[in-house]
N, C-alpha and C positions, 0 to 999 in steps of 0.2 A: 899641404904636406903631411904625410902620415909619420906618426911617431912609432918607432918599433922598440919593444922593450923585451929584452931576451929572458928566458927562464933563469939563467944566471943572476941577471939584474934583480928579479923579483925576490930570488932567495936572500940576496946581499941586503935588500931594504927590509924584508920582513923577518928573517930569522933572529936579528938582535932583539927585535921588539917582543918575539915570542919568549926569548931567554929571560928578558928582563921582566915579563909578567909572571913567569912560572917560578921565578927565584924566591925561595922560601925566607922567612924572616928567622934570623937566629933564635933558638929556643931558650928561654930563661930557665936555668935549673931550679927545681923546687927548693924552697928555703929549709926544708927538712926531708928526713926520710923516716919511714915507719916500719917496724919489724916487730910483729906481735903487738904487744903493749907497751914496746919501747919507742920513743920518739928522739931523735938526733937532729939536732940544728945544725945547718950549714953555717960555718964561721964566716962573719963579716956581712950578713945580709940584713937589710933594713928590718926584716921581720923581727928581730929580736927587740927592736925598739918598742913594739906593741906589748910586750910581756913584762909583767912587774912580778918579781919573786919576792915572797915574805916567807919568814919563819913562823911556824905555829906557836900559838901561845899556850901555856899550860893553864889548867883550870884547877882550883883548889878543892872543890867538892866533887864527889862521884855519886852516881845513882844506878838503878838497875838498867841493865841493857834492854834497848828497844830497836826492833827492825821492822821493815816493811814487808808485808806478805801478800799472798793471794790465794783465795779459795779456789780449790780444783777439782773437787767432786762433791756431790749430794745425794744422800740416799733417799730414794722417792718409793711409794707403794709401787707393786707391780701394774703395768698398763692392764693386764689381763686380770679381771675380778676372779677367774678360776684358780689363779695361782696365788701362793703365799710368798712372804719373803720381801726382798727389797730389789729395786731396779736403780742402777747408779747413773747419774747423769755427770759426765766428765767434761772439764774444760776443754781438754785435747787428749785423746787416748794415746797419741804418740808421746806427748810429753808424760803422761803417767807411765809409760814403759821406760822413758829415761830416768825416771825417778825410782824406777823398779817398785811400784805399787802393787801390793796383793790386796785388791779392795775387800776380799773376804776374809781378811786375817785380822780385822780390827775390831770385831764384836759389835758392828755397827747394826743400828735399827733405823726405821724410818725416821727422817728428820736430822740424822747424822751428817755433818759436814766436815770435810778434810781440807787443810790449807798447808801451804809450803812457804817457808821463809829460808834465808840463808844467814849463816853466821861466820865472822872470821876464823880462819884456820886455828888461831891461838886458843880458841873456845873449845875445840874438839873434845877434850876430856873433861869439860866442865859441865856438860849436860847430860841428863840421863832419860831414857825412856821411862814415862810415868810421872814426870815432874809436871807441875802446872805452869800455864802462861796465861797472861792476860790478853784478850784480844778485843780490839775496838774497831770501828770501821775508820778507814783513812781520813784523817782530819776530824774525827770526833772522839778525842781521848777520854771525855768526861763518861762517856757510857761504854764500859767494857763487859766482856763475858769470860768466864773461866774456861780455859781449854786444858788438853792433856797432850803431851808429846808421846807420839805412838811409834815413831820411826826417825832414826838418825842414819843418814846415808854416809858412806865412807869418804874420806878426803882423797880425792884424786891426785896423782903426782902432779907438781907444779902448779896445783890449784891454790888460791888463797882464800877459799871459803869452802862450806859444805852445807848441804841442804838438811833441813828439820821439818819432818810432817807432824802436824797436831791435828787434834780432833775436837769438835765441839758437838757435844751430847744433843744440844737442843739448837741446831743451826739450820732450821728450815727456812729462815729467811736469809741465809748467807748462800747466794747463788755462785755457781762457778764464774769465776771472773771479777768478783767482788774484791776491791783492793782493801787491805786491812794493815793495822799495826800490832805488832806482836811485842809484848814485854816479858822479859824473864826475870822475875824478882830475885832469883838466887844468884843471877851474875852481876856482881857489883863492878862497875867499871870507872875509870878516871879518863875522861875524855881530854882532847885538847880542842883548841878554838883556831877557827880559820874564817876569813871573809866570805860572805855568801857568793860573792863574785867568782870565788875559786870552785865552787861545786857546780858540777854537771849532772843533769838528770837523763838517764836513758833506760827506758822501760820502767822497771819498778826498783831501780837501784841508782845510788849517788855515787859519783866518782870525783877525784880531783887529779890534777897533773902534778905529781911529785917529782922535785929534781933530785937526781941521784948522781950527777955529775955536772960540771960547768955547761956543757952543752947537750946534756941528755936527761930525759925526762921518762917518766913511767905513769900510765893510767891505772890508777888504784882504787879499788871500790872501798866506799867508807859507809858507815852508818851514823846518821843524824840522831843526836841524843836530845838536843835541845836548839831552838833556833829563835833569833830576833831578826829585826829588818835587815841588819847589816853584817851580823856575826852568827856563826853557828859552832856549837859543840858537837864534835864527831868522834867517832871511834874507828881505828884502822890505821892511824898514824902515830909516831912517837914524837916526844918532845923536841928532838933534834931535828926533825924533818923541815923542809921548805917546800913551798907549793906555788904554782902560779896563781897569784892572787888577782891580778887583773889581765885579761887576754886569753883566759882559758877557753872561752867560747869559740876562739879560733880553731881549737882541736875537735870540736863537736862531731864534725863528719868523720874523723879518725876513729873516735871513739865507737860511733855508731857502726862502722865497718868492723871495727876489732870484735864487738859483741855479736854481730851477725855471723862472722867467721866462727866464733866460738859455738854458737848454736846452744849455748847453754845459759845458766842464770834462770830467772822466773820467766814464764811465758809471757810474750809481749803481744797484746792484742793489737791487731792492725786496723 
């Protein structure tokens, strides 16, 4: 006996199976949304249980402000012996343009090195061209070299920091890309204290996630003044501020995207 199956019968059998295979799973909404440097949590999500918020602690003693910087240019002898003067080696010519560097305006000679660092906006009127800074290799504060501020860039609208260019007269060993620590002896600051777990490192800058409303947070650049194994004294926060003390690392991808979108700050080597 031959079994006859019509096209209609086949469609009745197969079509529901196809529908069930292609049916998409419901999409779970993200636990937060990001707009610029602002993070807004969605109310009632389990994500909030992973975040511990703490108020910053005040510190009694103050000290000279220190920041992290990077060397960006070095004056070398000209490659052609028939010529005199200097030939600049730059970390990134495009980055030099962003900083509006005029390399011929600094009275440089062979061995002169230029570096850049950032300062919080509140110090914009407190530093001057010609002032001395102390420059040491990153992580080696015991050995420092005197530098001079040669350029202070304008504070851009809606920015929380500005760039300072400094010069080392005997900087032949300070190759472009070298990370450094820059201390401003004349800038006396009173830091606050936060747990080291609250600090996120991106490029050559440190950040914290500051709470500005019950469900809203802001990615804020800070400067570490002093640090122990579990606590850090920082500049860039006020005594009444609260930060994400535990769970801040969950926002690291958002911080990375924010910095990349701005395409500013210190040059980040890939």
